[in-house]
C-alpha positions as CSV (number, residue, x, y, z in Angstrom):
1,M,13.5,-9.7,0.5
2,R,16.5,-10.7,2.6
3,V,16.0,-12.2,6.0
4,V,19.6,-13.1,7.0
5,Q,22.8,-11.2,6.7
6,S,24.9,-13.8,4.9
7,V,24.6,-17.0,2.8
8,S,26.3,-19.0,5.5
9,S,23.3,-18.2,7.7
10,L,21.2,-20.2,5.3
11,T,23.5,-23.2,4.9
12,H,24.6,-23.9,8.5
13,S,23.0,-25.4,11.6
14,F,20.2,-23.9,13.8
15,T,18.6,-24.9,17.0
16,A,14.9,-25.8,17.3
17,M,13.7,-26.5,20.8
18,P,10.1,-27.5,21.4
19,V,8.3,-27.7,24.7
20,I,6.5,-31.0,25.3
21,Y,4.3,-31.2,28.4
22,A,4.0,-34.4,30.4
23,D,0.4,-34.9,29.1
24,G,1.8,-34.9,25.5
25,R,0.7,-31.4,24.5
26,L,3.2,-29.2,22.6
27,G,4.0,-25.8,24.0
28,E,2.6,-22.6,22.4
29,K,5.9,-21.6,20.8
30,L,8.9,-23.3,19.3
31,L,12.3,-21.7,20.0
32,V,14.5,-21.3,17.0
33,I,18.0,-19.9,17.2
34,L,19.6,-18.8,14.0
35,P,23.3,-18.0,13.6
36,E,24.1,-14.5,12.4
37,K,27.6,-13.1,11.9
38,K,27.1,-10.3,14.4
39,G,24.6,-12.2,16.6
40,V,21.7,-9.9,15.6
41,F,19.1,-9.9,12.9
42,P,19.0,-7.1,10.2
43,Q,16.8,-4.1,11.2
44,T,14.1,-4.9,8.5
45,G,12.8,-7.8,6.5
46,H,11.6,-10.1,9.3
47,W,8.7,-12.4,9.0
48,Q,7.2,-13.2,12.4
49,A,4.9,-16.0,13.4
50,P,2.9,-16.1,16.6
51,N,4.0,-19.7,17.4
52,L,7.7,-19.1,17.0
53,L,10.3,-17.4,19.2
54,V,13.2,-16.8,16.8
55,L,16.4,-15.5,18.3
56,A,19.7,-14.6,16.7
57,G,23.1,-15.6,18.0
58,K,26.7,-15.7,16.9
59,T,26.3,-19.5,16.7
60,H,23.2,-21.7,16.6
61,F,23.7,-22.7,20.3
62,M,21.5,-21.3,23.0
63,T,23.3,-19.0,25.4
64,K,22.6,-18.4,29.0
65,S,21.3,-14.9,28.2
66,Q,18.6,-16.4,25.9
67,V,17.3,-18.8,28.5
68,P,14.9,-16.3,30.3
69,A,13.2,-15.4,27.0
70,F,12.8,-19.1,26.2
71,V,11.2,-19.7,29.6
72,K,8.9,-16.7,29.5
73,E,7.7,-17.1,25.9
74,C,7.8,-20.9,25.4
75,V,7.5,-22.6,28.8
76,V,5.2,-20.4,31.0
77,G,3.3,-18.6,28.3
78,P,-0.3,-17.3,28.7
79,S,-2.0,-20.7,28.2
80,S,0.4,-22.6,30.5
81,P,-1.0,-23.9,33.8
82,P,-0.3,-21.9,37.0
83,L,2.3,-24.5,38.0
84,T,4.8,-25.9,35.5
85,V,7.6,-28.3,36.2
86,L,10.6,-27.9,33.8
87,L,12.8,-30.9,33.3
88,V,16.2,-29.8,32.0
89,D,19.6,-31.4,31.5
90,S,22.7,-30.3,33.3
91,W,23.8,-27.8,30.7
92,A,25.4,-24.7,32.3
93,G,22.8,-22.4,30.9
94,F,20.1,-24.1,33.0
95,A,22.3,-24.5,36.1
96,D,21.8,-20.8,37.2
97,H,18.2,-21.2,38.5
98,T,18.0,-17.5,39.3
99,N,18.6,-16.7,35.7
100,V,16.2,-19.4,34.5
101,L,13.4,-18.1,36.8
102,S,14.1,-14.3,36.2
103,E,11.3,-13.8,33.6
104,V,8.6,-16.0,35.1
105,P,5.4,-13.9,35.4
106,E,4.2,-13.4,39.0
107,D,1.0,-15.4,38.3
108,K,3.0,-18.5,37.3
109,E,5.1,-20.9,39.3
110,L,8.0,-22.8,37.6
111,R,9.8,-25.6,39.4
112,L,13.0,-27.0,38.0
113,M,14.1,-30.6,37.9
114,T,17.7,-31.2,36.6
115,I,18.7,-34.4,34.9
116,P,22.1,-35.5,36.3
117,P,25.3,-34.8,34.3
118,G,26.0,-37.5,31.7
119,A,22.4,-38.9,31.7
120,T,21.4,-37.3,28.4
121,V,24.5,-38.2,26.4
122,S,22.9,-41.3,24.9
123,A,19.4,-41.1,26.4
124,S,16.3,-41.6,24.2
125,G,12.7,-40.7,25.0
126,C,12.2,-44.2,26.4
127,V,14.9,-43.7,29.0
128,L,13.3,-40.5,30.2
129,L,9.7,-41.8,30.2
130,P,9.8,-43.1,33.8
131,T,10.9,-39.7,35.0
132,L,8.1,-38.0,33.0
133,Q,5.6,-40.5,34.4
134,A,6.8,-39.8,38.0
135,V,6.3,-36.1,37.4
136,H,2.9,-36.5,35.9
137,Q,1.6,-39.0,38.5
138,G,3.7,-37.9,41.6
139,D,3.9,-34.8,43.7
140,Y,3.3,-32.4,40.8
141,A,0.2,-34.1,39.5
142,P,-3.1,-32.2,39.8
143,R,-5.2,-33.3,42.7
144,S,-9.0,-33.2,43.2
145,R,-10.4,-30.9,45.8
146,G,-11.3,-33.8,48.1
147,A,-7.7,-35.3,48.1
């Protein structure tokens, strides 16, 4: 059974993008982008997993057109809370907020926070931790009914 159209699709890079919530949980699905010569998968021979969103592209890089599917399937899926804050870098694909929010279901709310340009060039998880803590404990934190 052949899943990719060329051998180079097996020997070159791919993108894997998990969603990690501020409370440490992993998102329901992992985004994987595989490069295909024509940017599409073959008609048959696919194996699908419920916890993967696998997309084809002409390269392994995410494109602006793939962002809405990523948001809908991986960020605001069925088990996500009613309000989700998405912390993204300044990549052009995330800069068009209308595009990013275009597939968010009506029963979900997604707020975007953009990391300034250049901040993620050499940033590690420790550098971003204060930002995540502020999101988790600040304005976006759940509040009790009496608060």
